[in-house]
Biopython code that builds the backbone (N, CA, C, O; Angstrom):
import numpy as np
from Bio.PDB.StructureBuilder import StructureBuilder

atoms = [
    (1, "MET", "N", (-40.333, -50.768, -71.910)),
    (1, "MET", "CA", (-39.159, -50.158, -71.288)),
    (1, "MET", "C", (-37.969, -50.288, -72.219)),
    (1, "MET", "O", (-37.848, -51.265, -72.958)),
    (2, "ILE", "N", (-37.093, -49.297, -72.178)),
    (2, "ILE", "CA", (-35.886, -49.311, -72.991)),
    (2, "ILE", "C", (-35.008, -50.457, -72.517)),
    (2, "ILE", "O", (-34.748, -50.590, -71.321)),
    (3, "LYS", "N", (-34.551, -51.281, -73.444)),
    (3, "LYS", "CA", (-33.645, -52.366, -73.110)),
    (3, "LYS", "C", (-32.233, -51.907, -73.435)),
    (3, "LYS", "O", (-31.856, -51.817, -74.604)),
    (4, "LEU", "N", (-31.460, -51.618, -72.405)),
    (4, "LEU", "CA", (-30.087, -51.182, -72.586)),
    (4, "LEU", "C", (-29.160, -52.268, -72.064)),
    (4, "LEU", "O", (-29.439, -52.897, -71.043)),
    (5, "PRO", "N", (-28.054, -52.485, -72.770)),
    (5, "PRO", "CA", (-27.063, -53.381, -72.195)),
    (5, "PRO", "C", (-26.441, -52.685, -70.990)),
    (5, "PRO", "O", (-26.705, -51.507, -70.749)),
    (6, "SER", "N", (-25.648, -53.379, -70.259)),
    (6, "SER", "CA", (-24.938, -52.745, -69.161)),
    (6, "SER", "C", (-24.002, -51.705, -69.767)),
    (6, "SER", "O", (-23.201, -52.020, -70.647)),
    (7, "ILE", "N", (-24.106, -50.474, -69.298)),
    (7, "ILE", "CA", (-23.275, -49.405, -69.833)),
    (7, "ILE", "C", (-22.568, -48.692, -68.689)),
    (7, "ILE", "O", (-23.006, -48.737, -67.540)),
    (8, "LYS", "N", (-21.472, -48.036, -69.028)),
    (8, "LYS", "CA", (-20.744, -47.256, -68.031)),
    (8, "LYS", "C", (-21.220, -45.815, -68.088)),
    (8, "LYS", "O", (-21.255, -45.200, -69.154)),
    (9, "LEU", "N", (-21.583, -45.289, -66.940)),
    (9, "LEU", "CA", (-21.963, -43.883, -66.816)),
    (9, "LEU", "C", (-21.028, -43.220, -65.816)),
    (9, "LEU", "O", (-20.651, -43.828, -64.814)),
    (10, "THR", "N", (-20.660, -41.992, -66.082)),
    (10, "THR", "CA", (-19.905, -41.222, -65.099)),
    (10, "THR", "C", (-20.890, -40.736, -64.043)),
    (10, "THR", "O", (-21.859, -40.042, -64.353)),
    (11, "VAL", "N", (-20.631, -41.107, -62.800)),
    (11, "VAL", "CA", (-21.468, -40.672, -61.681)),
    (11, "VAL", "C", (-20.556, -39.944, -60.700)),
    (11, "VAL", "O", (-19.566, -40.498, -60.222)),
    (12, "ASN", "N", (-20.902, -38.707, -60.410)),
    (12, "ASN", "CA", (-20.138, -37.914, -59.445)),
    (12, "ASN", "C", (-20.749, -38.088, -58.064)),
    (12, "ASN", "O", (-21.964, -37.977, -57.897)),
    (13, "PHE", "N", (-19.901, -38.361, -57.068)),
    (13, "PHE", "CA", (-20.355, -38.466, -55.695)),
    (13, "PHE", "C", (-19.818, -37.252, -54.944)),
    (13, "PHE", "O", (-18.610, -37.025, -54.880)),
    (14, "ILE", "N", (-20.739, -36.478, -54.379)),
    (14, "ILE", "CA", (-20.390, -35.222, -53.728)),
    (14, "ILE", "C", (-20.804, -35.304, -52.265)),
    (14, "ILE", "O", (-21.986, -35.448, -51.956)),
    (15, "LYS", "N", (-19.827, -35.211, -51.366)),
    (15, "LYS", "CA", (-20.110, -35.244, -49.931)),
    (15, "LYS", "C", (-20.585, -33.861, -49.520)),
    (15, "LYS", "O", (-19.887, -32.869, -49.728)),
    (16, "GLU", "N", (-21.775, -33.801, -48.936)),
    (16, "GLU", "CA", (-22.341, -32.533, -48.503)),
    (16, "GLU", "C", (-22.940, -32.719, -47.110)),
    (16, "GLU", "O", (-23.989, -33.341, -46.939)),
    (17, "ARG", "N", (-22.253, -32.171, -46.139)),
    (17, "ARG", "CA", (-22.628, -32.340, -44.739)),
    (17, "ARG", "C", (-22.699, -33.827, -44.395)),
    (17, "ARG", "O", (-21.694, -34.529, -44.502)),
    (18, "LYS", "N", (-23.862, -34.315, -43.988)),
    (18, "LYS", "CA", (-23.965, -35.719, -43.572)),
    (18, "LYS", "C", (-24.591, -36.615, -44.634)),
    (18, "LYS", "O", (-25.097, -37.694, -44.323)),
    (19, "GLN", "N", (-24.556, -36.168, -45.889)),
    (19, "GLN", "CA", (-25.112, -37.003, -46.959)),
    (19, "GLN", "C", (-24.207, -36.971, -48.180)),
    (19, "GLN", "O", (-23.330, -36.116, -48.302)),
    (20, "VAL", "N", (-24.437, -37.911, -49.076)),
    (20, "VAL", "CA", (-23.665, -38.001, -50.308)),
    (20, "VAL", "C", (-24.630, -37.876, -51.480)),
    (20, "VAL", "O", (-25.637, -38.582, -51.543)),
    (21, "ILE", "N", (-24.320, -36.978, -52.401)),
    (21, "ILE", "CA", (-25.134, -36.779, -53.599)),
    (21, "ILE", "C", (-24.504, -37.572, -54.733)),
    (21, "ILE", "O", (-23.296, -37.492, -54.953)),
    (22, "ALA", "N", (-25.314, -38.335, -55.451)),
    (22, "ALA", "CA", (-24.861, -39.046, -56.650)),
    (22, "ALA", "C", (-25.505, -38.351, -57.837)),
    (22, "ALA", "O", (-26.729, -38.235, -57.907)),
    (23, "TYR", "N", (-24.671, -37.883, -58.782)),
    (23, "TYR", "CA", (-25.168, -37.141, -59.937)),
    (23, "TYR", "C", (-24.533, -37.675, -61.212)),
    (23, "TYR", "O", (-23.316, -37.851, -61.281)),
    (24, "ALA", "N", (-25.367, -37.935, -62.230)),
    (24, "ALA", "CA", (-24.880, -38.393, -63.531)),
    (24, "ALA", "C", (-25.211, -37.346, -64.591)),
    (24, "ALA", "O", (-26.379, -37.157, -64.930)),
    (25, "PRO", "N", (-24.192, -36.665, -65.116)),
    (25, "PRO", "CA", (-24.433, -35.669, -66.156)),
    (25, "PRO", "C", (-25.088, -36.249, -67.406)),
    (25, "PRO", "O", (-25.884, -35.563, -68.048)),
    (26, "ALA", "N", (-24.777, -37.488, -67.769)),
    (26, "ALA", "CA", (-25.308, -38.083, -69.006)),
    (26, "ALA", "C", (-26.820, -38.276, -68.955)),
    (26, "ALA", "O", (-27.472, -38.343, -69.997)),
    (27, "LEU", "N", (-27.377, -38.367, -67.758)),
    (27, "LEU", "CA", (-28.828, -38.495, -67.614)),
    (27, "LEU", "C", (-29.433, -37.280, -66.909)),
    (27, "LEU", "O", (-30.654, -37.147, -66.837)),
    (28, "ASP", "N", (-28.584, -36.401, -66.393)),
    (28, "ASP", "CA", (-29.007, -35.216, -65.656)),
    (28, "ASP", "C", (-29.970, -35.581, -64.527)),
    (28, "ASP", "O", (-31.013, -34.950, -64.353)),
    (29, "ILE", "N", (-29.600, -36.611, -63.765)),
    (29, "ILE", "CA", (-30.398, -37.022, -62.613)),
    (29, "ILE", "C", (-29.484, -37.161, -61.402)),
    (29, "ILE", "O", (-28.285, -37.402, -61.540)),
    (30, "SER", "N", (-30.063, -37.008, -60.221)),
    (30, "SER", "CA", (-29.281, -37.140, -58.996)),
    (30, "SER", "C", (-30.161, -37.659, -57.872)),
    (30, "SER", "O", (-31.388, -37.587, -57.928)),
    (31, "THR", "N", (-29.497, -38.184, -56.852)),
    (31, "THR", "CA", (-30.174, -38.645, -55.647)),
    (31, "THR", "C", (-29.190, -38.517, -54.493)),
    (31, "THR", "O", (-28.022, -38.191, -54.707)),
    (32, "VAL", "N", (-29.647, -38.767, -53.283)),
    (32, "VAL", "CA", (-28.763, -38.673, -52.112)),
    (32, "VAL", "C", (-28.843, -39.950, -51.294)),
    (32, "VAL", "O", (-29.804, -40.714, -51.378)),
    (33, "GLY", "N", (-27.810, -40.152, -50.508)),
    (33, "GLY", "CA", (-27.773, -41.265, -49.574)),
    (33, "GLY", "C", (-26.949, -40.880, -48.359)),
    (33, "GLY", "O", (-26.277, -39.848, -48.350)),
    (34, "LYS", "N", (-27.006, -41.718, -47.337)),
    (34, "LYS", "CA", (-26.244, -41.437, -46.119)),
    (34, "LYS", "C", (-24.757, -41.711, -46.306)),
    (34, "LYS", "O", (-23.912, -41.088, -45.664)),
    (35, "THR", "N", (-24.446, -42.660, -47.202)),
    (35, "THR", "CA", (-23.062, -43.007, -47.523)),
    (35, "THR", "C", (-22.947, -43.106, -49.042)),
    (35, "THR", "O", (-23.952, -43.055, -49.752)),
    (36, "GLU", "N", (-21.716, -43.248, -49.536)),
    (36, "GLU", "CA", (-21.534, -43.408, -50.975)),
    (36, "GLU", "C", (-22.211, -44.695, -51.460)),
    (36, "GLU", "O", (-22.816, -44.711, -52.532)),
    (37, "ALA", "N", (-22.111, -45.756, -50.683)),
    (37, "ALA", "CA", (-22.750, -47.026, -51.064)),
    (37, "ALA", "C", (-24.271, -46.876, -51.113)),
    (37, "ALA", "O", (-24.923, -47.398, -52.017)),
    (38, "HIS", "N", (-24.826, -46.167, -50.144)),
    (38, "HIS", "CA", (-26.273, -45.945, -50.114)),
    (38, "HIS", "C", (-26.708, -45.070, -51.297)),
    (38, "HIS", "O", (-27.732, -45.336, -51.926)),
    (39, "ALA", "N", (-25.927, -44.031, -51.594)),
    (39, "ALA", "CA", (-26.241, -43.154, -52.733)),
    (39, "ALA", "C", (-26.148, -43.951, -54.041)),
    (39, "ALA", "O", (-26.965, -43.750, -54.939)),
    (40, "LYS", "N", (-25.172, -44.845, -54.158)),
    (40, "LYS", "CA", (-25.016, -45.672, -55.361)),
    (40, "LYS", "C", (-26.228, -46.582, -55.552)),
    (40, "LYS", "O", (-26.758, -46.702, -56.656)),
    (41, "LYS", "N", (-26.659, -47.219, -54.468)),
    (41, "LYS", "CA", (-27.834, -48.099, -54.537)),
    (41, "LYS", "C", (-29.074, -47.308, -54.960)),
    (41, "LYS", "O", (-29.829, -47.744, -55.829)),
    (42, "ARG", "N", (-29.276, -46.161, -54.349)),
    (42, "ARG", "CA", (-30.429, -45.332, -54.696)),
    (42, "ARG", "C", (-30.329, -44.813, -56.125)),
    (42, "ARG", "O", (-31.345, -44.680, -56.806)),
    (43, "PHE", "N", (-29.105, -44.517, -56.590)),
    (43, "PHE", "CA", (-28.922, -44.045, -57.951)),
    (43, "PHE", "C", (-29.303, -45.141, -58.950)),
    (43, "PHE", "O", (-29.977, -44.866, -59.943)),
    (44, "GLU", "N", (-28.880, -46.369, -58.695)),
    (44, "GLU", "CA", (-29.228, -47.478, -59.586)),
    (44, "GLU", "C", (-30.749, -47.644, -59.670)),
    (44, "GLU", "O", (-31.288, -47.895, -60.747)),
    (45, "GLU", "N", (-31.436, -47.505, -58.536)),
    (45, "GLU", "CA", (-32.903, -47.576, -58.526)),
    (45, "GLU", "C", (-33.493, -46.426, -59.338)),
    (45, "GLU", "O", (-34.452, -46.617, -60.085)),
    (46, "LEU", "N", (-32.917, -45.230, -59.191)),
    (46, "LEU", "CA", (-33.405, -44.047, -59.903)),
    (46, "LEU", "C", (-33.248, -44.205, -61.416)),
    (46, "LEU", "O", (-34.138, -43.815, -62.171)),
    (47, "VAL", "N", (-32.133, -44.770, -61.864)),
    (47, "VAL", "CA", (-31.934, -44.988, -63.301)),
    (47, "VAL", "C", (-33.041, -45.888, -63.841)),
    (47, "VAL", "O", (-33.595, -45.625, -64.908)),
    (48, "HIS", "N", (-33.359, -46.942, -63.110)),
    (48, "HIS", "CA", (-34.431, -47.857, -63.531)),
    (48, "HIS", "C", (-35.769, -47.104, -63.634)),
    (48, "HIS", "O", (-36.487, -47.248, -64.623)),
    (49, "ILE", "N", (-36.094, -46.318, -62.629)),
    (49, "ILE", "CA", (-37.347, -45.548, -62.622)),
    (49, "ILE", "C", (-37.361, -44.539, -63.772)),
    (49, "ILE", "O", (-38.371, -44.396, -64.462)),
    (50, "PHE", "N", (-36.248, -43.843, -63.977)),
    (50, "PHE", "CA", (-36.138, -42.843, -65.037)),
    (50, "PHE", "C", (-36.368, -43.475, -66.410)),
    (50, "PHE", "O", (-37.176, -42.985, -67.200)),
    (51, "LEU", "N", (-35.650, -44.568, -66.688)),
    (51, "LEU", "CA", (-35.788, -45.222, -67.992)),
    (51, "LEU", "C", (-37.186, -45.804, -68.196)),
    (51, "LEU", "O", (-37.733, -45.743, -69.297)),
    (52, "LYS", "N", (-37.753, -46.359, -67.146)),
    (52, "LYS", "CA", (-39.117, -46.893, -67.240)),
    (52, "LYS", "C", (-40.105, -45.770, -67.546)),
    (52, "LYS", "O", (-41.004, -45.936, -68.370)),
    (53, "ASP", "N", (-39.938, -44.637, -66.888)),
    (53, "ASP", "CA", (-40.836, -43.497, -67.081)),
    (53, "ASP", "C", (-40.783, -42.973, -68.512)),
    (53, "ASP", "O", (-41.827, -42.800, -69.141)),
    (54, "ILE", "N", (-39.582, -42.718, -69.038)),
    (54, "ILE", "CA", (-39.519, -42.165, -70.394)),
    (54, "ILE", "C", (-39.958, -43.182, -71.440)),
    (54, "ILE", "O", (-40.431, -42.814, -72.515)),
    (55, "SER", "N", (-39.797, -44.464, -71.118)),
    (55, "SER", "CA", (-40.255, -45.511, -72.031)),
    (55, "SER", "C", (-41.784, -45.575, -72.045)),
    (55, "SER", "O", (-42.400, -45.628, -73.110)),
    (56, "GLU", "N", (-42.387, -45.570, -70.859)),
    (56, "GLU", "CA", (-43.850, -45.633, -70.766)),
    (56, "GLU", "C", (-44.514, -44.418, -71.404)),
    (56, "GLU", "O", (-45.601, -44.525, -71.972)),
    (57, "ARG", "N", (-43.863, -43.269, -71.308)),
    (57, "ARG", "CA", (-44.414, -42.050, -71.920)),
    (57, "ARG", "C", (-44.023, -41.933, -73.396)),
    (57, "ARG", "O", (-44.418, -40.989, -74.080)),
    (58, "ARG", "N", (-43.246, -42.900, -73.871)),
    (58, "ARG", "CA", (-42.800, -42.953, -75.277)),
    (58, "ARG", "C", (-42.064, -41.690, -75.722)),
    (58, "ARG", "O", (-42.278, -41.169, -76.816)),
    (59, "VAL", "N", (-41.192, -41.220, -74.834)),
    (59, "VAL", "CA", (-40.402, -40.031, -75.145)),
    (59, "VAL", "C", (-38.899, -40.322, -75.049)),
    (59, "VAL", "O", (-38.091, -39.397, -74.966)),
    (60, "GLU", "N", (-38.527, -41.613, -75.062)),
    (60, "GLU", "CA", (-37.109, -41.943, -74.878)),
    (60, "GLU", "C", (-36.214, -41.358, -75.970)),
    (60, "GLU", "O", (-35.116, -40.886, -75.674)),
    (61, "ASP", "N", (-36.664, -41.382, -77.235)),
    (61, "ASP", "CA", (-35.847, -40.802, -78.304)),
    (61, "ASP", "C", (-35.616, -39.310, -78.060)),
    (61, "ASP", "O", (-34.490, -38.824, -78.161)),
    (62, "GLU", "N", (-36.677, -38.602, -77.744)),
    (62, "GLU", "CA", (-36.596, -37.160, -77.511)),
    (62, "GLU", "C", (-35.701, -36.839, -76.313)),
    (62, "GLU", "O", (-34.818, -35.986, -76.401)),
    (63, "VAL", "N", (-35.937, -37.528, -75.196)),
    (63, "VAL", "CA", (-35.205, -37.231, -73.964)),
    (63, "VAL", "C", (-33.728, -37.590, -74.099)),
    (63, "VAL", "O", (-32.864, -36.768, -73.792)),
    (64, "LEU", "N", (-33.431, -38.800, -74.552)),
    (64, "LEU", "CA", (-32.032, -39.218, -74.643)),
    (64, "LEU", "C", (-31.260, -38.410, -75.676)),
    (64, "LEU", "O", (-30.091, -38.092, -75.459)),
    (65, "THR", "N", (-31.891, -38.076, -76.791)),
    (65, "THR", "CA", (-31.229, -37.242, -77.799)),
    (65, "THR", "C", (-30.923, -35.861, -77.228)),
    (65, "THR", "O", (-29.836, -35.325, -77.445)),
    (66, "GLU", "N", (-31.866, -35.290, -76.507)),
    (66, "GLU", "CA", (-31.659, -33.982, -75.888)),
    (66, "GLU", "C", (-30.517, -34.011, -74.872)),
    (66, "GLU", "O", (-29.838, -33.005, -74.665)),
    (67, "LEU", "N", (-30.311, -35.171, -74.241)),
    (67, "LEU", "CA", (-29.229, -35.322, -73.269)),
    (67, "LEU", "C", (-27.887, -35.657, -73.925)),
    (67, "LEU", "O", (-26.883, -35.822, -73.232)),
    (68, "GLY", "N", (-27.869, -35.757, -75.260)),
    (68, "GLY", "CA", (-26.610, -35.992, -75.955)),
    (68, "GLY", "C", (-26.318, -37.441, -76.301)),
    (68, "GLY", "O", (-25.228, -37.757, -76.778)),
    (69, "TRP", "N", (-27.288, -38.331, -76.063)),
    (69, "TRP", "CA", (-27.107, -39.739, -76.402)),
    (69, "TRP", "C", (-27.284, -39.911, -77.913)),
    (69, "TRP", "O", (-27.964, -39.116, -78.561)),
    (70, "THR", "N", (-26.665, -40.958, -78.464)),
    (70, "THR", "CA", (-26.820, -41.247, -79.888)),
    (70, "THR", "C", (-27.199, -42.712, -80.070)),
    (70, "THR", "O", (-26.796, -43.581, -79.297)),
    (71, "LYS", "N", (-27.990, -42.961, -81.120)),
    (71, "LYS", "CA", (-28.351, -44.333, -81.474)),
    (71, "LYS", "C", (-27.349, -44.809, -82.510)),
    (71, "LYS", "O", (-27.150, -44.164, -83.539)),
    (72, "THR", "N", (-26.724, -45.938, -82.230)),
    (72, "THR", "CA", (-25.701, -46.465, -83.114)),
    (72, "THR", "C", (-26.024, -47.913, -83.458)),
    (72, "THR", "O", (-26.484, -48.676, -82.608)),
    (73, "LEU", "N", (-25.782, -48.279, -84.701)),
    (73, "LEU", "CA", (-25.987, -49.656, -85.131)),
    (73, "LEU", "C", (-24.830, -50.494, -84.618)),
    (73, "LEU", "O", (-23.673, -50.257, -84.964)),
    (74, "VAL", "N", (-25.155, -51.474, -83.791)),
    (74, "VAL", "CA", (-24.146, -52.361, -83.225)),
    (74, "VAL", "C", (-24.154, -53.658, -84.020)),
    (74, "VAL", "O", (-25.182, -54.321, -84.156)),
    (75, "GLN", "N", (-22.989, -53.999, -84.538)),
    (75, "GLN", "CA", (-22.862, -55.215, -85.347)),
    (75, "GLN", "C", (-22.402, -56.364, -84.448)),
    (75, "GLN", "O", (-21.261, -56.385, -83.986)),
    (76, "ASN", "N", (-23.277, -57.288, -84.215)),
    (76, "ASN", "CA", (-22.910, -58.537, -83.547)),
    (76, "ASN", "C", (-23.747, -59.635, -84.185)),
    (76, "ASN", "O", (-24.083, -59.531, -85.365)),
    (77, "ARG", "N", (-24.085, -60.655, -83.468)),
    (77, "ARG", "CA", (-24.859, -61.760, -84.063)),
    (77, "ARG", "C", (-26.122, -61.269, -84.752)),
    (77, "ARG", "O", (-26.437, -61.692, -85.865)),
    (78, "SER", "N", (-26.829, -60.392, -84.098)),
    (78, "SER", "CA", (-28.022, -59.804, -84.708)),
    (78, "SER", "C", (-27.899, -58.285, -84.594)),
    (78, "SER", "O", (-28.150, -57.722, -83.528)),
    (79, "PRO", "N", (-27.512, -57.614, -85.689)),
    (79, "PRO", "CA", (-27.320, -56.153, -85.646)),
    (79, "PRO", "C", (-28.573, -55.432, -85.134)),
    (79, "PRO", "O", (-29.697, -55.767, -85.505)),
    (80, "LYS", "N", (-28.349, -54.441, -84.279)),
    (80, "LYS", "CA", (-29.467, -53.666, -83.746)),
    (80, "LYS", "C", (-28.991, -52.283, -83.342)),
    (80, "LYS", "O", (-27.800, -52.043, -83.143)),
    (81, "LEU", "N", (-29.961, -51.375, -83.228)),
    (81, "LEU", "CA", (-29.653, -50.023, -82.766)),
    (81, "LEU", "C", (-29.499, -50.036, -81.255)),
    (81, "LEU", "O", (-30.260, -50.694, -80.545)),
    (82, "GLN", "N", (-28.509, -49.306, -80.776)),
    (82, "GLN", "CA", (-28.243, -49.250, -79.344)),
    (82, "GLN", "C", (-27.959, -47.806, -78.954)),
    (82, "GLN", "O", (-27.273, -47.088, -79.680)),
    (83, "TRP", "N", (-28.483, -47.381, -77.811)),
    (83, "TRP", "CA", (-28.214, -46.040, -77.306)),
    (83, "TRP", "C", (-26.821, -45.990, -76.707)),
    (83, "TRP", "O", (-26.432, -46.869, -75.937)),
    (84, "ILE", "N", (-26.070, -44.952, -77.065)),
    (84, "ILE", "CA", (-24.721, -44.734, -76.542)),
    (84, "ILE", "C", (-24.722, -43.401, -75.793)),
    (84, "ILE", "O", (-25.129, -42.381, -76.350)),
    (85, "PRO", "N", (-24.266, -43.398, -74.521)),
    (85, "PRO", "CA", (-24.276, -42.142, -73.759)),
    (85, "PRO", "C", (-23.188, -41.190, -74.245)),
    (85, "PRO", "O", (-22.213, -41.615, -74.865)),
    (86, "PRO", "N", (-23.360, -39.904, -73.960)),
    (86, "PRO", "CA", (-22.310, -38.948, -74.318)),
    (86, "PRO", "C", (-21.072, -39.194, -73.460)),
    (86, "PRO", "O", (-21.162, -39.731, -72.356)),
    (87, "VAL", "N", (-19.934, -38.801, -73.978)),
    (87, "VAL", "CA", (-18.694, -38.910, -73.207)),
    (87, "VAL", "C", (-18.660, -37.735, -72.234)),
    (87, "VAL", "O", (-18.785, -36.577, -72.634)),
    (88, "VAL", "N", (-18.492, -38.046, -70.968)),
    (88, "VAL", "CA", (-18.445, -37.020, -69.931)),
    (88, "VAL", "C", (-17.054, -37.036, -69.334)),
    (88, "VAL", "O", (-16.559, -38.087, -68.927)),
    (89, "THR", "N", (-16.428, -35.888, -69.279)),
    (89, "THR", "CA", (-15.117, -35.772, -68.638)),
    (89, "THR", "C", (-15.211, -34.757, -67.513)),
    (89, "THR", "O", (-16.021, -33.831, -67.557)),
    (90, "SER", "N", (-14.388, -34.942, -66.526)),
    (90, "SER", "CA", (-14.350, -34.012, -65.399)),
    (90, "SER", "C", (-12.916, -33.548, -65.211)),
    (90, "SER", "O", (-11.970, -34.325, -65.339)),
    (91, "ILE", "N", (-12.777, -32.277, -64.908)),
    (91, "ILE", "CA", (-11.463, -31.721, -64.592)),
    (91, "ILE", "C", (-11.600, -30.823, -63.372)),
    (91, "ILE", "O", (-12.678, -30.300, -63.091)),
    (92, "ASP", "N", (-10.514, -30.650, -62.661)),
    (92, "ASP", "CA", (-10.479, -29.675, -61.575)),
    (92, "ASP", "C", (-10.078, -28.357, -62.207)),
    (92, "ASP", "O", (-9.043, -28.262, -62.866)),
    (93, "LEU", "N", (-10.893, -27.353, -62.005)),
    (93, "LEU", "CA", (-10.667, -26.060, -62.631)),
    (93, "LEU", "C", (-10.574, -24.982, -61.555)),
    (93, "LEU", "O", (-11.470, -24.854, -60.721)),
    (94, "GLN", "N", (-9.504, -24.221, -61.575)),
    (94, "GLN", "CA", (-9.331, -23.119, -60.625)),
    (94, "GLN", "C", (-10.063, -21.897, -61.169)),
    (94, "GLN", "O", (-9.738, -21.411, -62.252)),
    (95, "VAL", "N", (-11.036, -21.403, -60.433)),
    (95, "VAL", "CA", (-11.796, -20.227, -60.854)),
    (95, "VAL", "C", (-11.753, -19.169, -59.755)),
    (95, "VAL", "O", (-11.749, -19.501, -58.569)),
    (96, "PRO", "N", (-11.721, -17.896, -60.149)),
    (96, "PRO", "CA", (-11.682, -16.843, -59.118)),
    (96, "PRO", "C", (-13.030, -16.744, -58.401)),
    (96, "PRO", "O", (-14.089, -16.862, -59.019)),
    (97, "MET", "N", (-12.970, -16.530, -57.111)),
    (97, "MET", "CA", (-14.178, -16.340, -56.305)),
    (97, "MET", "C", (-14.381, -14.853, -56.096)),
    (97, "MET", "O", (-13.667, -14.216, -55.321)),
    (98, "THR", "N", (-15.366, -14.307, -56.797)),
    (98, "THR", "CA", (-15.665, -12.885, -56.633)),
    (98, "THR", "C", (-17.126, -12.715, -56.311)),
    (98, "THR", "O", (-17.963, -13.512, -56.734)),
    (99, "ALA", "N", (-17.427, -11.695, -55.575)),
    (99, "ALA", "CA", (-18.827, -11.437, -55.208)),
    (99, "ALA", "C", (-19.427, -10.387, -56.089)),
    (99, "ALA", "O", (-20.597, -10.041, -55.927)),
]
sb = StructureBuilder()
sb.init_structure("model")
sb.init_model(0)
sb.init_chain("A")
sb.init_seg("    ")
for serial, (resi, resn, name, xyz) in enumerate(atoms, 1):
    if name == "N":
        sb.init_residue(resn, " ", resi, " ")
    sb.init_atom(name, np.array(xyz, "f"), 0.0, 1.0, " ", f" {name:<3s}", serial, name[0])
structure = sb.get_structure()
């Protein structure tokens, strides 16, 4: 399995009727929950399953690179390569609604 340090990911929580969708653009994965807390818990579980799956199939380099992640040499006590997620920004954008 990919060993990642604790990293910050942008996760969007979208209220839709009686459920909350948690979506992370950096991994292009989503899940739902009854509340934001429930969606967050399920999302954390999903990240673990996702990373385990791509690691077991030995496609982590291909998948993460395709998603915009980069491998960077981190200099600390023992230098090593570390995956860095893409920077995700969100803005409110006014768009015309036409049919």
